[in-house]
N, C-alpha and C positions, 0 to 999 in steps of 0.2 A: 820360165815354167816348163816342167817336164811334160813330155807327150803323154805320159801315164795319167797325170792329173788332168791334162786337157781332155783326154778321152773320158775320164770319169765324170768331169764336170759336164761334158757334152751329153753323157748318158743320163745324168741326173736331170739336165735341162730337157732332154727329149721326153723322159718320163713325165716331167712336170708340165710340159706343153700338152702331151696327150691327155693326162689326167686333169690338167688345168683347164683345157678346152672342154672336157667333160663336165668339170665343176662349173664352168661358165654357163653351160647349157642348163645344168641343174639349178644354178643361181637364178638365171632369168626365169625359168619355169617356176622356181620357188617363189620368186617375187610376184609372179602373176597369181599363183595360188593364194599367197598371203594377202595380196591386195584385194582379190575378189572376196575372200572370206572376211577381211577386215571391213569392207564396205557393206557386204550383205548381212554379216552376223555381229560385227563389232568385237570388242575385247572379250565379251562373254563367250562368243563362238570360238575364238582363238584359245581361250582357256579350256573349253571342253575338248578341243582338238588336242591340246597338250596333254590332258589327262588320259584320253584314249590312247594316244601314242605312247605314253608312259606305261600303260597297262600292256600294250602290245610288246613294247621293248622288254619289259620285265619278264613277261611270260615266255617270250621267244628266247631270251637269254637263259632261262632255266631249262627250257626244252632242248635248246641247242647244245648244252653241256660244254660250251667252249670248243666244240669240235672243229668249227670253221677256222679259228685262229691256230689251233694245234695242227690242223690239216695243212694250212699254208706252209708251216715250218717243215712238216714231215714230207710233203710233196716236193718242196724246194730242195730239201736235203737229198732225197732219193734221186732227183733229177741231176743235182750237182755231182753225185757219186756215180751216175750212169747205171743205176740199178733199176732196170726196166720192170722186173718182176715185182719188186717192192713198190714201185710207183703204181702199177696196175692194181695190186692188192689194196693199197692205201686208198686209191680212188673209189674202189668198190665198197670198202669198209666205211668210208666217209659217207657215201651216198645212202646206203641202206640204213645206216645208223640214224641219219637225218630223217629219213622217211618215217621210221618207227617212232623216234623221239618226238617228231613234229605232231604225229597223231595223238600221242600220249599227252603232250602239252596242250593241244587244242581241246581234248576231252576234259582235262582237269579244269581248264578255264571255264568251260560250259557248266560244269558241276558247281563251281564256286562263284558263278556270275552275280548272284544276289548279295552275298557278303562283301564281294569286291566293290560292287556299286555303292553299297552302304558306306564302306570305308573311304572311298575316294570322293564321291559326290555328295554323300550325306543321305541319300535315299535310293531305293531300288527301281526307280522309274527309268533309269538308264540301263537296266540289266539286259534288255533286248539288244542294245548296241554292243555290249560286251560279248554276247553270244556270237554276233557277227565278227567281232574282232578275233575270235578263236580261229577263223579261217585264215586270217592274216598271220597268226602264230605258226600254223602249219606251213603256209607258203614261205614265211621268212626263214624258218628252220631249214627247209630244203634248198631255197635259193642261196642261202649263205654257204652251204656245202658246195654248191656248184660254182659259186663265185670264188670260193677258196681253191678249187681245182684250177680254174683259169689263172688265179693269182699266183699259186705255187709254181705253175708252169710258165709264168711271166708272159701271158697272152694279153698284153696291155691294150692292144687295139680291140680285141674281143670284149675286154672289160669296159672299155669306153663305149662300145656299141650297146652293151647291155644297159649301162646307166643312162645313156642318152635316150634310147628308145623308151625305157621305163619312165624317165622324167617327162618326156613329151606326152606319152600315153596317159600317165597318171595325172598330169595337169589338165588334159582335155576332159577326162572323166570327173575330176574334182570340180572343175568350173561348172560343168553341166549339172552335176549332182547338187551342189550348193545353190545354184541358180534356180533349179526346179523344186528342190525339196527343203531348202533353207536349213534349219538345225538338224533335221533328220538326215540330210546329205553329208553331215560331218563324218559319219561312220564309213561311208563310201570313199570319202577323201582319204581316210586312214588306210583303207584296204587297197586303193588303186595302185600304188607303186609296188607293194609286195607281190600282188598277183601278177602284175605286168613283168616284174623282174623274174618271177618263177618261170613264166613261159619263155622269155627271151634267153635266160641262162640255160634252161633245158635245151633249147635249140642250138646254142653255141657249144655246149659241152658234148652234144651228140656228134659234132663235126671233128672233135679231137681224135687223133689216132688211138686205136685200142690195141691192147695186147692180151691174147688169150692166156689165162693162167688157170691152174687147177685150184678150184675153190674147195677148201676143206676147213674145218674148225681150227686145225693145227696151223694151216697156212695163214689164215686171216687173223688169228688171235694175237700175233705179234704186232701188226699195225694197229689193231684195235686197242691193245694195251697202251701203245704210245699215244694214240689219239685221246683216250680217256684220261690217262694219268696227267698229261700236261693240259688237256682240255678242261679238266676239273678246275685247275687253277685259273684258267681264262674265264670259265663260267662264273666262278666266285667273284673275281675282280670285276667282270662286266655287270654282275648282279649288284655288287656294291654301288657301281656308278649309276645304273638305271634306277635302282631302289632309292638312292640318295636324291636323284632328280625328282622322282615321283613323290618322295617324302616332302621335298620343298614345295612342290605344287599343291599337294594336299594341305600342308601347313598354311600356305598363303590363302587357299580357298576357305579353310575353316576359321583361320584367325582374322582374315580381312574379308575377302569375297572372291568369287571365281574371276571377276574382272582383274584383280591383282595378279592372279595366276596367268591371265592373258598377257599382261604387261611383261611378266617374267618370261613367258614363252616366246614373246616377240623378240626380246633381247637375246635370248639363247639361240633362237633360230637365225638371227642376223649374224651372230658370231660364228655359228657353224657353217653358214653359207659362204661367207667371204674367205674363211680360212680353208675351205674345202680343197681349193686347188693346190695348196701346199701339203696338207695332211694326207690327202688321198694319194698323192705321188709317193709319200713316205710309206704308207701301208701297202701299196700295190707294187712298188718297184724296189724301194730301199730295203724293206724287210726281207724279201727273198734273197736279195744280193748279200745282205749282211749275214744271213743264215749260212750261205755258202762258204763264208770265210770266218765263221764264228770261233773256230778253234785257234785262229791266228790273232793274238791280241794286238799286235802291231798294225796289221791290215785293218782290223776292226776299228781301232782308234782313229786311223787315218780316214777311213770311210765315214765315220761319225762326224769328224770335223769338216770334211768336204760337203757332206749333206747339210750340216748346220749352216755353213757359210751361204750356200745357195738358198736354203730355206729362209734365212734371215734377210738376205738381199731381196728376195721376191716378196716376202710378206711385210717387211718393215714399212716401205712406202705406203702400202695399202692400209696398214694399221694407223699410220700418221694421218693419212687422208680421211679415213673414217672418223678419227678422233676430232679432226677439224670440222667435219661436216655432219656430226652425229644428229642434230635436230632435223636437218634436211633429209638425211638418209632414212630416218625413222618415218618422217612424213611421206616420203616417196614410196617406201616399201609397205607401209601400213596406212595410217591416216592421222589426221590431227588429233584424234581421240587417244592416241598412244603417247601422250606427253610424258607420262611416268616412266616409259621405257628408256628415255634419253639418259637419265642419270645412271640407271643400271648398266646400260651399254657402255658408257664412258669408262666405268671402272673395269668392266670386262675387257675392254680394248687394251688397257694397261696390263692386265693379267695375260693377255694373249701373246705378248712378247716373250714372257717366261714359258708359256705353253709350247710355243714352237721350238724353243731351245730344249725344253724338257723331253719332248717327243723323240728327238734324235738320240738322246742318252737312254731313254726307256727301252728302245729296241735292242740294246745290248743284252739286257736281261731276257728278253723274249727270244732272241736268236740263239742264246746259249742254254735255253730251257731252264733258267733259274726261277722255278715257279714259286718257291717260298719267299724269295726276296721281292719278286713281282707282286705277290699277294700283300706283303708288308707295305710296300710303297703305295699301292692303290688303296689299301685300308686306311692308311694315314691320311691320304688326300681327302677321302670321303668323310672321315671322322672330323677332320679339322673344318671342312666346308660346312657340314651340318652344325658344328659347334659354334662357329663364328656367326652363322645366320641366327641360331637360337639366342645367342647373347646379344646380337646387334639389332634384331628386329624391333624390340621395344624402343631402342635408341634412335636408329636411323630409318625405321619403317621399311618400305620396300627397297630402298637403296642398299640395305644390308646385304641383299643377295649379290649385288655387284661388288661391294667391298670384300665380301667373303671370297668371291671368285678371284680377285686380284691377290689377296693375302695368301690364299691357299696355293695358287700356282707359283708364287714367289717361294713359299716354303717347300713345295714339291720339287722345284728346280734345285734348291740347295741340298735337299735330302738325296735326290738321285745323283747329284754331282759327287757327294761324299761316298755313296755306295759304289758307283761304277769306278771311282778312282781306286777303291780298295780291291774290287773283284777283277778289274781289268787293267789297272794302272793307267786309267784314262786321264788325260790332261787336255783342257781346252787350249786351242792355239791362241796366241796373243792377238792375232787378227780377229778371231771370233769374239774374244772378250771385249776388245775395243769396239767392235761393231755393235754388240749387244748394249754396252754401256752408252754409246752414242745415241742409239735409238731410244733408250730409256730416258736420257737427258732431253732429247727432242720431245718425247711424249709428255714429260713433266713440264716443259716450257709451254707446250700447247695447252695443257690443263691449267697451268697457272695464268696464262694469258686471258682466260675467260673472265678474270676479275677486272680486266682493263675495259675502258669505255669504247663505244663506237665500233668501227670496222677493224680496229687494231687486232683483236683475237683472230678474226678470219684471215686477214692479210698475213699475219705472222705464221699461222698454221699452214697456209698454202705455200709460203716461201720455204718453210722447212720441209714440207712434203715434196715440192719440186726439187729442192736441193738433194734430198735423200734418194729420190727417184733417179736423178741424173747420175749420182754417185753409184747406185746399184747397177744401172745400165752399163756404165763404163767398166765396173769391176767384173761383171758377167762377161762382157765382150772380151776383156783382157784374158779371162780364164779360158776363153775359146780360141785365143791366138791373136788378139788385137782388135782394135776398133774397125768396123766394116769399111769406112772410107779410107783408113790408112792401109788396110790390106789391098783395096782396089788400086790405090796410088802406087803401092809397091809392085803390084802385078803389072801395071802399065809401064 
């Protein structure tokens, strides 16, 4: 193995360890929040939480105009080029745009609180909660800009600090609010992390080195144009995604009940929690690195394959373990009342293997600023997801949401593969194809084994999980220069 690949793998792993540790803290605190709310409020409370979070995410996506995502790319590019003036102007343009847009988004949500409450919950009795959610929209829009600055400058340790402090603070506030206020405390739970992240990210960005630049409309218009032109594509795609999830939750609430939305929210939250350690590392480290070499197709393709290999090796064993222990995981994270969540989550876990591989390819379009292709792929994902749920809900009931997740991510993987092979001449390495196929076969065997009697499904699942974990460990160690004990023996 070349020293270049060893160094790249080490860099990927370092970022994964930093952001993975952060995700571990977020996962633990998320488990505590979910457990407390599940016990005190039940599926109905979790459903209300999901609806309010959907409103917050949708409104902050519109108000943010995608500037956070385009800001990461623009800041990373200016940093890679050594253009200090462009970097300073982009930072200022990003922050002030976020402050103004956040206020506009919050005001619009307050104005529309009654019709939004009618549309999502079915009556306006929750309009007062939506008024408070507007504060979260303002906070989210600004902290996203500040996080984008840290991300573009690859301040991974500062990012980790921001997420860890907000997770701990948000959990403490959530537990106290729901414990004391019951259902009324749900809105505080929704606001706790955005407001904490706003304060912490502001404190961390103030410590960054500043460059004095002459501020004029002519000077700032260029970075503003770059932020908004690509940012609009990000905003539309993010809006597709959050609006789709909100549509699913509203559909479940109105066609079944809010408890069904709670089961769905639980499955989606678990999927987001356990994959966070891989996907966070991608968005916070891999994206800026890929942007720096985006014009070199050969380097880009090599980096995508290296990132995909590490991502699959790290996430594969976790997915197989979760697939084996799905009922136990749901019971531990929520409660015995969430039995319906198990079937949804099992299908989502199968889809997550395709999701991890897809993400590595998707960043090619982002790093190269191919906004129209990015829009097309995201629109296709959301359209198919909603379509499969709409068709499948009468047939499979609530399980249709999980089946739709699996089928859509499989389709998305193939679609992205075709697109990036054309625009960037991308080819999957044989190693990665075999690795993905092996994990899919293992996941299929674990799923099929559930038909067998007694302890056989559990035993078979655990054997495959341990085997894949051992293989991943050996492969990662070899990428870093050999197994630890062999290196020690050689040194002696």
